[in-house]
C-alpha positions in Angstrom: 41.3 23.6 -52.3 43.6 25.5 -50.0 42.9 28.4 -47.6 45.9 29.4 -45.4 45.5 29.3 -41.5 46.6 32.9 -41.7 43.7 33.9 -44.0 41.4 32.2 -41.6 42.8 33.9 -38.5 43.6 37.3 -39.3 44.5 40.1 -36.7 42.3 43.1 -37.1 39.9 45.5 -35.4 36.3 45.3 -34.1 33.5 45.2 -34.2 32.9 43.1 -37.4 35.3 41.5 -39.8 32.8 41.6 -42.7 31.3 45.1 -41.9 34.4 46.8 -40.5 37.5 45.1 -41.7 36.3 44.2 -45.0 35.1 47.6 -46.1 38.5 49.0 -44.7 40.5 46.6 -47.0 38.3 47.3 -50.0 39.0 51.0 -49.6 42.8 50.1 -49.4 42.4 48.1 -52.6 40.6 51.0 -54.3 43.4 53.4 -53.2 46.0 51.1 -54.8 43.9 50.8 -57.9 43.9 54.7 -58.2 47.6 54.8 -57.6 48.1 52.7 -60.8 46.0 55.1 -62.9 47.9 57.4 -65.4 45.5 60.3 -64.5 44.8 62.2 -61.3 41.7 62.1 -59.3 40.3 64.8 -57.2 37.6 63.3 -55.0 36.2 60.3 -53.7 32.5 58.8 -53.1 31.2 55.7 -51.6 27.8 53.9 -51.3 26.9 50.9 -48.9 24.4 48.4 -50.0 22.5 45.5 -48.4 23.6 44.5 -45.0 26.4 47.0 -45.0 23.7 49.8 -45.2 21.2 48.4 -42.8 23.6 47.7 -40.0 26.5 50.0 -41.2 26.4 52.5 -38.3 26.2 49.9 -35.7 29.0 47.9 -37.1 31.1 51.0 -37.8 31.1 50.5 -41.6 30.8 54.2 -42.3 34.0 54.8 -40.0 35.8 51.9 -41.7 35.1 53.2 -45.1 36.2 56.8 -44.2 39.3 55.6 -42.5 40.1 53.1 -45.2 40.0 55.9 -47.9 42.3 57.9 -45.5 44.9 55.1 -45.8 44.3 53.1 -42.6 44.5 49.3 -42.8 43.4 46.6 -40.1 46.8 45.2 -39.6 48.4 48.4 -38.4 45.3 50.3 -37.0 45.9 52.7 -34.3 42.7 53.8 -32.4 44.0 57.2 -31.2 45.4 58.2 -34.7 42.2 57.1 -36.3 39.9 59.3 -34.1 42.1 62.3 -34.7 41.9 61.7 -38.4 38.1 61.1 -38.5 37.7 64.6 -36.8 40.0 66.3 -39.2 38.2 64.6 -42.2 34.8 65.6 -41.0 35.9 69.1 -40.3 37.8 69.7 -43.6 35.9 67.5 -46.0 39.0 65.8 -47.4 41.3 62.6 -47.1 45.0 62.5 -47.7 46.0 59.0 -48.6 49.7 58.4 -49.3 50.7 59.0 -52.9 47.4 60.5 -54.0 47.4 63.9 -52.2 44.3 65.6 -50.8 41.1 64.3 -52.2 37.7 65.7 -51.6 35.6 63.5 -49.4 32.7 64.9 -47.2 31.3 61.9 -45.1 28.0 63.7 -45.0 27.5 63.9 -48.7 29.9 61.5 -50.2 29.2 58.4 -48.1 25.5 57.0 -49.0 23.6 54.4 -47.4 21.5 52.6 -50.0 18.5 50.8 -48.4 17.3 49.5 -51.7 17.8 45.9 -52.8 21.3 44.6 -52.3 23.8 44.3 -55.0 23.6 41.0 -57.0 26.9 39.4 -55.9 26.5 39.3 -52.2 24.6 40.8 -49.3 27.6 42.9 -48.2 28.2 45.3 -51.2 29.9 48.7 -51.5 30.8 50.8 -54.5 33.6 53.2 -54.5 33.9 56.0 -56.9 36.7 58.6 -57.8 35.8 61.9 -59.6 37.9 64.5 -61.4 38.2 68.2 -60.7 34.7 68.9 -62.2 33.2 66.3 -59.9 32.5 63.8 -62.8 33.1 60.1 -62.1 36.2 58.7 -63.7 36.8 55.4 -61.9 34.2 52.9 -60.1 34.7 49.7 -58.6 32.3 47.4 -56.8 33.5 45.3 -53.8 31.9 42.5 -51.8 32.8 41.8 -48.3 32.0 38.0 -48.3 32.9 37.2 -44.4 35.9 36.8 -42.3 37.5 40.1 -43.7 37.8 38.5 -47.2 37.0 41.0 -50.1 36.5 40.4 -53.8 35.7 42.8 -56.6 32.6 42.1 -58.6 34.8 40.8 -61.4 36.7 38.5 -59.0 33.5 37.1 -57.6 32.2 36.5 -61.2 35.5 34.6 -62.0 35.2 32.3 -59.0 38.2 33.9 -57.2 36.8 32.4 -53.9 38.4 29.0 -55.1 42.2 28.7 -54.8 44.2 29.1 -58.0 47.6 28.7 -56.5 50.1 25.8 -57.0 49.1 22.4 -55.9 49.3 21.3 -52.3 50.2 17.8 -50.9 46.6 17.4 -49.5 44.1 19.3 -51.5 40.9 18.1 -49.6 37.8 20.2 -50.6 35.3 18.0 -48.5 35.5 16.2 -45.1 35.2 12.9 -46.8 38.4 13.7 -48.9 40.1 14.8 -45.7 39.4 11.6 -43.9 40.3 9.5 -46.9 43.7 11.3 -47.2 44.4 11.0 -43.5 43.8 7.3 -43.7 45.9 6.8 -46.8 48.8 9.1 -45.4 48.7 8.0 -41.7 48.7 11.8 -40.9 46.7 13.9 -38.7 44.4 16.7 -39.9 46.8 19.2 -38.4 49.9 17.4 -40.1 48.4 17.5 -43.5 47.4 21.1 -43.0 50.9 21.8 -41.9 52.4 20.2 -45.0 49.9 22.2 -47.3 51.1 25.4 -45.6 54.7 24.7 -45.9 54.4 23.8 -49.5 53.1 27.3 -50.2 55.5 29.2 -47.9 58.5 26.9 -47.4 60.6 29.5 -45.7 58.0 30.8 -43.2 58.3 30.0 -39.6 54.7 28.5 -39.3 54.8 27.9 -35.5 56.0 31.4 -34.9 53.1 32.9 -36.8 50.6 30.7 -35.1 52.0 31.5 -31.6 51.6 35.1 -32.6 48.0 34.5 -33.4 47.5 33.0 -30.1 49.4 35.8 -28.2 46.9 38.3 -29.7 44.0 36.0 -28.8 45.2 35.7 -25.3 46.0 39.4 -24.8 42.3 40.2 -25.9 40.9 37.8 -23.3 43.2 39.4 -20.7 42.2 42.9 -21.7 38.6 41.8 -21.7 38.7 40.3 -18.2 40.4 43.3 -16.8 37.9 46.0 -18.3 34.6 47.0 -17.1 32.2 49.8 -18.0 29.6 50.4 -20.8 30.0 49.5 -24.4 29.7 52.1 -27.0 26.9 52.3 -29.4 23.9 53.6 -27.3 22.4 50.4 -26.0 24.1 51.0 -22.7 25.2 47.4 -22.5 27.3 46.7 -19.5 30.6 44.7 -19.7 30.3 41.7 -17.8 33.4 39.5 -18.2 35.4 41.3 -15.5 32.7 40.9 -13.0 32.0 37.3 -13.9 35.8 36.4 -13.6 36.3 38.2 -10.4 33.4 36.3 -8.9 34.9 33.0 -10.1 38.2 33.8 -8.9 36.8 34.6 -5.4 35.0 31.2 -5.3 38.3 29.2 -6.1 39.4 26.9 -3.4 36.0 27.2 -1.4 34.7 23.8 -2.3 31.3 25.4 -3.0 31.3 25.6 -6.8 29.0 23.2 -8.6 30.6 21.3 -11.5 28.6 23.5 -14.1 30.5 26.5 -12.9 33.1 25.5 -15.7 30.7 26.8 -18.2 30.9 30.3 -16.5 34.7 30.2 -16.9 34.2 29.4 -20.6 31.7 32.2 -21.0 33.8 34.8 -19.3 36.7 34.0 -21.6 34.5 34.3 -24.8 32.6 37.4 -23.7 35.9 39.2 -22.8 36.8 38.8 -26.4 33.6 39.9 -27.8 33.3 42.7 -25.4 36.7 44.0 -26.7 35.4 43.4 -30.2 32.3 45.4 -29.6 34.5 48.1 -28.3 36.4 48.4 -31.4 39.6 46.6 -29.9 42.1 44.3 -31.5 40.8 40.8 -32.2 41.6 37.8 -34.4 38.9 36.8 -36.9 38.1 33.2 -35.9 36.6 32.8 -38.5 34.9 36.3 -38.1 34.9 39.1 -35.5 31.4 38.4 -34.5 32.4 34.9 -33.6 36.0 35.7 -32.4 35.5 34.6 -28.8 34.7 30.8 -29.4 38.1 29.7 -30.3 40.2 31.7 -27.9 37.8 30.7 -25.0 38.0 27.0 -26.0 41.8 27.1 -26.0 42.0 29.1 -22.6 39.6 26.4 -21.2 41.9 23.7 -22.3 45.0 25.3 -21.1 43.8 26.5 -17.6 41.4 23.7 -16.7 42.4 20.5 -18.4 45.2 18.3 -16.9 48.1 17.7 -19.3 47.3 20.6 -21.6 50.4 22.3 -23.2 50.8 25.6 -25.0 53.3 23.8 -27.3 50.2 22.1 -28.8 48.4 25.4 -29.7 49.6 25.3 -33.4 48.0 21.8 -33.6 44.8 23.2 -32.4 44.8 26.1 -34.8 45.8 24.1 -37.8 43.0 21.5 -37.2 40.5 24.3 -36.7 41.7 26.2 -39.9 41.3 23.0 -41.8 37.6 22.7 -40.8 37.0 26.4 -41.3 38.3 26.2 -44.8 35.8 23.3 -45.7 32.9 25.4 -44.2 33.9 28.6 -46.1 34.5 26.7 -49.5 31.4 24.8 -49.5 29.1 27.1 -47.7 29.7 30.4 -45.9 31.1 32.1 -42.7 29.2 35.3 -43.4 26.3 36.2 -41.2 24.9 38.4 -43.8 24.7 35.5 -46.1 23.7 32.6 -44.0 23.0 33.8 -40.5 24.7 33.3 -37.3 24.9 29.6 -38.0 27.7 30.6 -40.5 29.6 32.5 -37.7 29.2 31.2 -34.3 28.3 27.9 -35.7 31.4 27.6 -37.8 33.6 28.9 -34.9 32.2 26.2 -32.6 32.8 23.4 -35.2 36.3 24.7 -35.7 36.8 24.9 -31.9 35.4 21.5 -31.3 37.8 20.0 -34.0 40.8 21.6 -32.5 40.2 20.7 -29.0 39.2 17.1 -29.9 42.6 16.9 -31.8 44.7 18.1 -28.9 43.0 15.7 -26.5 44.1 12.8 -28.8 41.1 12.4 -31.1 41.6 10.5 -34.3 40.8 12.2 -37.6 37.3 10.5 -37.5 36.8 11.8 -34.1 37.8 15.3 -35.1 35.3 15.3 -38.0 32.6 14.1 -35.6 33.4 16.9 -33.1 33.0 19.4 -35.8 29.9 17.9 -37.2 28.2 17.7 -33.7 29.0 21.4 -32.9 27.9 22.6 -36.3 24.7 20.6 -36.4 23.6 22.2 -33.3 23.7 25.6 -34.4 22.0 24.9 -37.7 19.1 27.7 -38.3 20.7 30.2 -35.8 19.7 33.7 -37.1 21.8 36.9 -37.2 19.6 39.6 -35.5 21.8 42.1 -33.8 19.9 44.7 -31.8 20.4 48.2 -33.3 23.0 46.5 -35.6 25.6 46.4 -33.0 27.7 43.4 -32.3 26.7 43.2 -28.8 23.2 41.6 -28.2 23.0 38.7 -28.7 26.5 38.2 -30.1 28.6 38.4 -26.8 26.8 35.7 -24.9 26.4 33.7 -28.0 30.0 33.3 -28.1 30.1 32.0 -24.6 27.4 29.3 -25.5 29.4 28.5 -28.7 32.4 27.6 -26.7 30.3 25.4 -24.3 28.9 23.7 -27.3 32.3 23.3 -28.8 33.8 21.6 -25.6 30.7 19.3 -25.2 30.9 18.3 -29.0 34.6 17.5 -28.4 33.8 15.5 -25.4 31.1 13.6 -27.0 33.1 12.6 -30.1 35.9 11.2 -27.8 33.3 8.9 -26.2 33.0 7.3 -29.5 35.0 5.8 -32.3 34.2 8.4 -34.8 31.5 6.5 -36.5 28.3 8.5 -36.8 25.2 9.0 -38.8 25.5 12.5 -40.3 28.8 13.3 -42.0 30.2 16.7 -41.6 29.8 17.3 -45.2 26.1 17.0 -44.9 25.9 19.4 -42.0 27.8 22.0 -44.0 25.6 21.5 -47.1 22.4 21.9 -44.7 23.9 25.2 -43.5 24.2 26.5 -46.8 20.9 25.4 -47.9 19.3 26.9 -44.6 21.1 30.1 -45.3 19.7 30.2 -48.6 16.1 29.7 -47.3 16.4 32.1 -44.5 14.5 35.3 -44.7 16.7 38.3 -45.2 15.2 39.9 -41.9 17.3 37.3 -40.1 20.7 37.9 -41.9 22.5 40.7 -40.3 20.0 43.3 -41.3 18.5 44.1 -38.0 15.1 43.8 -39.5 13.8 40.8 -37.6 14.2 38.6 -34.5 15.6 40.2 -31.3 16.6 43.4 -33.2 12.8 44.3 -33.4 11.4 42.6 -30.3 14.0 44.1 -27.8 13.6 47.9 -26.9 16.9 49.4 -28.2 16.8 53.0 -27.2 
């Protein structure tokens, strides 16, 4: 099994990797499909299903589909240009993707929210259609946004495209047990095995430069969030808090008045800064999702700024280790809140962060695996119940607590020798089973939990 670190950590836009980035990517793929057709189409239609329908407005899914059909993609997204194009599309009822010319698309009538049963392949489904000059449908494709910005067509999902079909890699571990066995046999760390796998697929790529770029975007997101106040969009009137918390913490520095537990507030401020940026539609890195994007950056920033001996030169080791753990979780369970609840998002992020931190603090592969297991185990059963379908409450604070758990898990694992009762593979399988058993109300539909018990108007 192989999943690139650059698939796990993707640069994109908020507020959701599965509900915003995924649908935008699906729309781009549909346009490419239309460009390959021998005939000309005249119009477009779209329908959102399952979680994409129930929380679509709060997650900006409708905007993402409209902009995706207009030719926008997450990697090069420009907010000002997008706003101007949205206004034009709504006024004129057409999109103009490159190579296809003007196509009829009135968001009011051609974008439909289907609140019936979800499509059979995944909770996040959308159907894109193209019509001829008479309005008759000539092309249709079903897409599933399976979490973390990953998108599959219905045919690809049926074929098992979630599994890797590329050339062999030196260390193809598909379970944590295999990972530990290969590490013991090779004498390599988890990050070193992951590095060799990456280089075997892309031998000419500057892996460290790419990883430094990922961290630069993460760090920039923290800094913007710490410097920005105000009210988040969406109608809940949620106040951005990271800036105020950070200013308060800075004012207390050097006063010898802070309690030891204040370090938790630093971690929360870093994580909340990222997720406030995400909620505002800013640039973030899926880690492994947008809804959980703050956990790993906050953990790295904590390590760099507060742990003696930390060095930015080891950030690639952190990210490679985290990506190895994230790949195991995605392959054997899920990183999608719509599929398995928030245990699959913040829980997965905490496991990845705990593993990465343990590694750069000198942990053995066994201790790294233990750290990931501790963090994931103590997120099991966590629901995804965003108020009004917005990635704000409880998502923003939840990232802060995820970072705190990640650091605690890494610290606990380093106090032992890596031997423990519950293996990471068992925690991952338990998360998968729990997600299957979880009521749909608690899987990113905003139909249960806090979403219905907190006044949201």
